[in-house]
C-alpha positions as a printed Julia matrix, in Angstrom:
87×3 Matrix{Float64}:
  16.16  -22.83  -13.89
  13.02  -21.82  -15.75
  10.95  -22.35  -12.6
  12.99  -19.74  -10.76
  12.38  -17.23  -13.54
   8.66  -17.95  -13.45
   8.62  -17.43   -9.68
  10.44  -14.09   -9.95
   8.07  -12.92  -12.7
   5.07  -13.94  -10.59
   6.51  -12.11   -7.58
   7.12   -8.98   -9.64
   3.58   -9.17  -11.01
   2.15   -9.44   -7.51
   4.2    -6.45   -6.33
   3.05   -4.46   -9.37
  -0.59   -5.23   -8.59
  -0.17   -4.2    -4.94
   1.4    -0.93   -6.08
  -1.47   -0.36   -8.51
  -4.03   -0.95   -5.76
  -2.15    1.39   -3.45
  -1.91    4.11   -6.09
  -5.64    3.77   -6.79
  -6.36    4.31   -3.11
  -4.04    7.32   -2.9
  -5.42    8.93   -6.05
  -8.99    8.45   -4.85
  -8.21   10.41   -1.67
  -6.5    13.27   -3.52
  -8.33   16.35   -4.76
  -7.84   18.06   -8.09
  -8.14   17.57  -11.84
  -4.8    15.8   -12.13
  -5.75   13.33   -9.4
  -8.95   12.43  -11.24
  -7.03   11.6   -14.41
  -4.47    9.61  -12.46
  -7.26    7.7   -10.7
  -8.83    6.74  -14.03
  -5.45    5.6   -15.38
  -4.75    3.62  -12.22
  -8.13    1.87  -12.33
  -7.6     1.04  -16.01
  -4.13   -0.4   -15.33
  -5.46   -2.38  -12.35
  -7.79   -4.18  -14.75
  -5.66   -4.2   -17.91
  -2.36   -5.48  -16.48
  -3.72   -8.82  -15.16
  -5.72   -9.35  -18.36
  -2.63   -8.73  -20.49
  -0.48  -11.0   -18.33
  -3.07  -13.78  -18.66
  -3.26  -13.29  -22.43
   0.53  -13.43  -22.74
   0.7   -16.65  -20.73
  -2.11  -18.15  -22.8
  -0.38  -17.28  -26.07
   2.9   -18.67  -24.72
   1.25  -21.99  -23.83
  -0.37  -22.28  -27.25
   2.84  -21.46  -29.1
   4.75  -24.02  -27.02
   2.16  -26.68  -27.88
   0.62  -27.03  -24.43
  -3.05  -26.34  -23.92
  -3.94  -26.94  -27.56
  -5.72  -30.21  -26.89
  -3.0   -32.29  -28.56
  -2.5   -34.23  -25.34
  -6.16  -35.31  -25.42
  -5.78  -36.83  -28.89
  -2.64  -38.83  -28.11
  -3.04  -42.54  -27.35
  -2.61  -43.75  -23.83
   0.61  -45.44  -22.73
  -0.99  -48.87  -22.92
  -1.47  -48.45  -26.7
  -5.23  -48.06  -26.67
  -6.6   -44.79  -28.03
  -8.6   -42.6   -25.71
 -12.28  -43.53  -25.53
 -14.69  -40.96  -26.93
 -18.39  -40.39  -26.47
 -19.23  -41.44  -30.01
 -22.16  -43.82  -30.45
């Protein structure tokens, strides 16, 4: 169930990015003071939206306990702890 939600969110994110790229192209071809402001906003959103989405996913993984390095510290299934590079 959760995988379907993740797929839909990823699809919506991809569509949003395509629309942002398209709007950037359209605003760059337009002439006028309003078009210049819209172009700047579109370029900013083209960079900021993926960065924010990555940050949200990173925070989600950390809050859920994945990606914190806890898996590296856990002993292996055979009962032996993980070997380290200590002398």
